[in-house]
Backbone as a ProteinNet text record, in pm:
[ID]
protein_1_A
[PRIMARY]
MTPRRGEVWLVDFGEPVGREQAGIRPAVVVSTDALNEGPAGVVLVLPVTSARRDLPSHIEIEPGESGLDHPSYAKCEDAKSVSERRLIDRLGVVEPEPLFEIGRVLRYLLEL
[TERTIARY]
761	801.7	905.8	1015.2	1121.7	1088.6	1093.1	1068.4	1180.6	1146.5	1242.7	1245.5	1360.6	1373.7	1267.6	1198.8	1097.1	956.9	941.9	807.8	740.6	608.2	527.6	466.3	487.7	435.8	351.6	255.3	183.1	269.2	303.7	398.2	333	357.7	312.8	427.6	419.2	524.9	514.4	407.9	394.6	361.8	397.2	369.5	474.7	432.4	527.5	597.7	712.3	782	796.9	751.1	758.8	677.5	741	671.9	691.3	735.9	754.2	621.6	632	515.1	475.1	347.3	300	187.4	154.1	42.1	73.2	-32.4	-19.6	-40.1	61.6	56.4	147	129.4	217.6	357.5	454.5	593	662.7	761.1	841	971	1004.2	1131	1240.7	1343.5	1452.6	1587.8	1593.9	1720.5	1750.3	1877.5	1922.8	1874.4	1852.6	1805.3	1906.4	2034.8	2135.5	2105.6	2065.6	2026.4	1893.6	1798.5	1665.5	1670	1761.7	1774.2	1869.4	1942.1	2045.1	1991	2082.7	2043.9	2006.4	2020.7	1995.3	1850	1757.3	1615.9	1553.5	1618.3	1563.9	1562.1	1473.8	1467.6	1457.8	1508.6	1500.4	1380.7	1289.7	1166.5	1144.3	1060.4	1013	862.1	813.5	668.6	604.8	481.2	406.2	289.1	266.7	154	66.8	-60	-149.7	-158.7	-98.5	-104.4	-0.5	-48	42.6	90.7	220.3	276.8	375.7	395.8	487.1	627.8	673.7	809.9	902.5	1023.3	1114.6	1159.2	1141.3	1179.7	1065.1	950.4	835.9	825.1	830.9	825.1	689.1	622.7	488.2	491.9	397.6	379	234.8	219.1	85.2	19.1	-114.9	-185.4	-165.7	-215.3	-200.3	-102.3	11.6	113.6	160.5	155.1	202	110.2	-13.1	-111.4	-179.9	-144.5	-206.2	-335.7	-429.1	-559.9	-563.3	-467.8	-467.9	-324.7	-297.3	-160.6	-112.3	9.2	66.6	211.5	276.9	410	503.2	615.9	719.5	794.6	804.1	865.6	1013.9	1097.3	1239.8	1310.1	1261	1323	1292.8	1203.5	1164	1215.5	1328.5	1383.9	1399.7	1359.2	1357.5	1390.1	1473.3	1502	1399	1331.7	1230.9	1255.8	1212.5	1219.5	1130.3	1176.5	1092.5	962	957.6	834.1	727.1	764.7	667.5	597.1	647	585.9	463.1	348.6	221.7	183.6	185.4	138	201.6	237.9	292	174.6	183.6	76.8	106.1	233.1	267.8	411.8	438.7	575.3	572.4	674.8	688.4	746.1	695.7	747.3	893.9	971	1114.3	1145	1067.3	1098	1088.3	978.2	975.5	1081.3	1112.3	1215.8	1351.3	1379	1501.1	1503.6	1390.1	1382	1400.7	1347.7	1369.1	1517.8	1586.9	1731.2	1805.8	1766.1	1829.9	1812.8	1691.5	1664.9	1740	1742.6	1817.6	1966.2	2021.9	2164.3	2186.3	2094.3	2105.3	2095.2	1993.1	1970.5	2085.7	2148.1	2256.1	2395.6	2398.3	2524.7	2611.5	2552.9	2625.4	2666
-1885.9	-1875.6	-1764.5	-1793.5	-1695.9	-1608.5	-1476.5	-1389.3	-1402.8	-1385.4	-1394.1	-1261.4	-1230.4	-1109.1	-1110.2	-997.2	-983	-1016.3	-1068.4	-1098.1	-972.7	-972.2	-864.7	-919.7	-847	-886.6	-774.6	-810	-713.8	-691.2	-564.6	-529.6	-430.8	-450.8	-355.2	-258.5	-139	-38.7	36.6	14.7	78.9	226.4	299.9	443.7	523.1	625.3	703	811.9	850.4	970.8	1056.3	1179.3	1266.5	1210.5	1198.3	1154	1005.2	928.9	785.4	717.5	604.9	520.5	459.7	439.2	387.3	287.8	218.6	126.4	0	-72.2	-198.3	-172	-209.3	-185.3	-283.8	-301.2	-390.3	-331	-419.7	-379.5	-487.6	-445.9	-538	-567	-694.6	-734.2	-715.2	-635.4	-610.4	-660.9	-704.9	-757.2	-892.8	-923.9	-1051	-1166.2	-1280	-1395.2	-1439.2	-1409.8	-1442.4	-1367.2	-1241.2	-1165.1	-1217.8	-1241.2	-1285.1	-1417.2	-1504.9	-1636.8	-1636.6	-1527	-1521.2	-1492.9	-1482.1	-1465.6	-1322.8	-1225.6	-1085.7	-1060.8	-1134.5	-1117.1	-992.6	-933.9	-816.1	-838.7	-764.6	-763.6	-619	-591.8	-459	-456.9	-361.2	-355	-214.8	-210.4	-84.1	-77.7	22.9	38	56.8	12.8	22.9	117.8	204.3	297.7	278.4	310.9	306.3	441.7	544.6	680.2	696.7	726.6	751.3	895.9	913	1048	1078.1	983.4	999.8	1039.9	985.5	1009.6	903.3	941.2	841	735.5	761.6	664.3	569.8	584.6	496.2	399.9	271.7	170	100.9	100.6	43.3	-108.6	-159.8	-303.3	-335	-426.4	-463.5	-561.8	-561	-662.4	-800	-899.2	-1035.7	-1112.8	-1151.3	-1229.7	-1160.6	-1027.3	-951.8	-968.5	-1010.7	-1022	-890.6	-786.4	-654.9	-647.2	-566.1	-556.1	-459.5	-367.6	-265.3	-220.7	-149.1	-101.1	-20.7	-48.4	16.7	51.7	118.4	172.5	146.6	82	60.4	191.6	240	368.8	346.6	350.5	319.7	416.7	537.8	636.4	608.4	514	481.8	345.5	299.5	169.9	167.4	55.9	48.1	-93.6	-104	-231.8	-253.4	-369.5	-400	-539.2	-558.4	-690.8	-785.8	-908.8	-1006.7	-1031.5	-993.7	-1006.9	-907.3	-804.5	-708.4	-760.8	-870.5	-928.8	-1008.3	-972.7	-1033.4	-1149	-1122.7	-1223.5	-1200.9	-1309.6	-1301.5	-1284.2	-1181.2	-1154.2	-1213.5	-1206.8	-1253.6	-1221.4	-1206.7	-1180.9	-1080.3	-994.3	-892.9	-959.7	-921.6	-972.8	-930.4	-1002.1	-971.6	-829.2	-775.3	-642.3	-532.5	-522.1	-419	-442.4	-569.2	-596.3	-546.9	-564.2	-510.8	-358.1	-293.9	-147.6	-98.9	-171.1	-136.3	-138.8	-243.2	-251.7	-137	-101.1	9.9	140.6	166.9	291	291.7	179.4	174.3	200.1	142.4	169.4	318	382.4	525.4	606.5	577.2	653	637.5	520	492.8	510.9	554.5	573.4	448.9	335.4	206.7	169.2
794.7	655.2	640.8	574.4	552.6	431.7	447.4	332.6	230.1	104.2	-5.2	-80.5	-138.7	-219.8	-330.2	-344.7	-448.2	-403.5	-283	-234.5	-181.3	-187.5	-130.5	-1.9	107.6	238.7	296.2	376	458.1	581.3	608.2	713.9	810.5	938.5	1040.1	1067.3	1011.2	1027.7	1159.7	1234.5	1364.6	1354.4	1459.7	1467.3	1389	1315	1235.5	1315.8	1266.9	1311.7	1186.8	1192.7	1075	959.8	843.4	722.3	692.1	790.4	769.6	737.1	665.9	644.3	777.2	795.4	923.3	900.9	1007.4	1004.1	927.4	894.1	822.5	674.5	595.4	451.2	379.6	248.8	173.9	161	144	121.2	39.3	-39	-119.6	-45.2	-30.5	30.3	-74.1	-40.4	-134.5	-83.9	40.6	91.8	29	23.3	-30.8	56.7	-4.1	72.2	177.8	157.9	260.2	389.8	380.2	499.1	553.7	464.2	505.6	582.1	545.9	609.8	727.5	747.6	850.6	989.3	1085.5	1225.4	1265.3	1175.5	1211.4	1250.8	1190	1223.6	1163.9	1062.4	995.2	844.8	777.9	631.8	586.5	468	409.6	315.9	337.6	259.3	203.1	100.7	43.7	64.1	136.1	148.5	11	-0.9	-125.6	-104	-202.4	-198.1	-321	-307.4	-423	-491.5	-430.6	-486.2	-597.4	-717.4	-829.8	-822.5	-807.7	-797	-908.8	-999.5	-1112.9	-1069.4	-957.5	-911.1	-969.4	-1010.4	-1067.4	-967	-839	-736.1	-699.7	-765.6	-743.5	-861.4	-832.8	-938.2	-934.1	-1048.7	-1056.5	-1043.5	-965.7	-947.9	-985.4	-1078.2	-1125.2	-1028.1	-1026.1	-946.4	-1010.3	-947.1	-999.9	-914	-972.8	-901.4	-773.2	-772.1	-655.6	-534.7	-559.6	-452	-420.6	-494	-473.8	-554.9	-507.9	-572.4	-690	-696.4	-800.5	-825.2	-936.2	-958.5	-837.9	-796.6	-678.9	-709.1	-614.4	-640.7	-522.9	-551.4	-450.1	-432.5	-308.4	-278.1	-244.7	-346.6	-329.5	-235.3	-225.4	-136.5	10.7	38.1	175.9	221.5	167.5	208.4	360	419.4	565	609.9	712.2	774.4	884.5	881.5	982.6	1040	1162.1	1223.3	1144.9	1129	1059.6	1135.6	1263.2	1341.5	1296.8	1219.9	1167.4	1041.6	985.4	866.2	907.6	848.7	888.2	796.2	664.9	570.8	434.2	368.4	232.1	136.2	50.4	-45.3	-182.5	-226.1	-359.5	-391.2	-521.1	-566.2	-681.5	-685.8	-790.9	-915.7	-1031	-1158.2	-1176.6	-1259	-1275.5	-1323.9	-1418.1	-1471.6	-1365.7	-1288.8	-1185	-1076.6	-1046.6	-947.5	-998.1	-1126.9	-1186.4	-1175.3	-1204.9	-1197.3	-1053.9	-957.4	-816.7	-785.5	-828.3	-806.4	-871.6	-993.1	-1064.9	-988.8	-941	-867.7	-734.6	-665.2	-537.7	-561	-666.9	-697.2	-722.5	-793.9	-820	-689.7	-610.1	-486.1	-386.1	-385.1	-290	-351.5	-476.9	-550	-545.3	-578.3	-581.5	-721.4
[MASK]
++++++++++++++++++++++++++++++++++++++++++++++++++++++++++++++++++++++++++++++++++++++++++++++++++++++++++++++++

């Protein structure tokens, strides 16, 4: 199954270096579907945390359609390119409003 922008997947981030996210955890796919369907074999994801830290770079994702069990937060400051082989299982999809906010924060963080 090809991941799509806005989907939530369970991802194996592997062993951490420094403060990187590690282990198996949910993540939101933020790369364009053109990349996701292409030959590169990588997708750009944002790790998801359940810890509320009230950071402007953390966008809340509600349970339900997302496949998450409780309110969680996409960590926009931790955008990461991962091999599609690290994707374990599709959990759900992010609603349009938080996906828009994720895009807004990424544009701010990357000065786009």
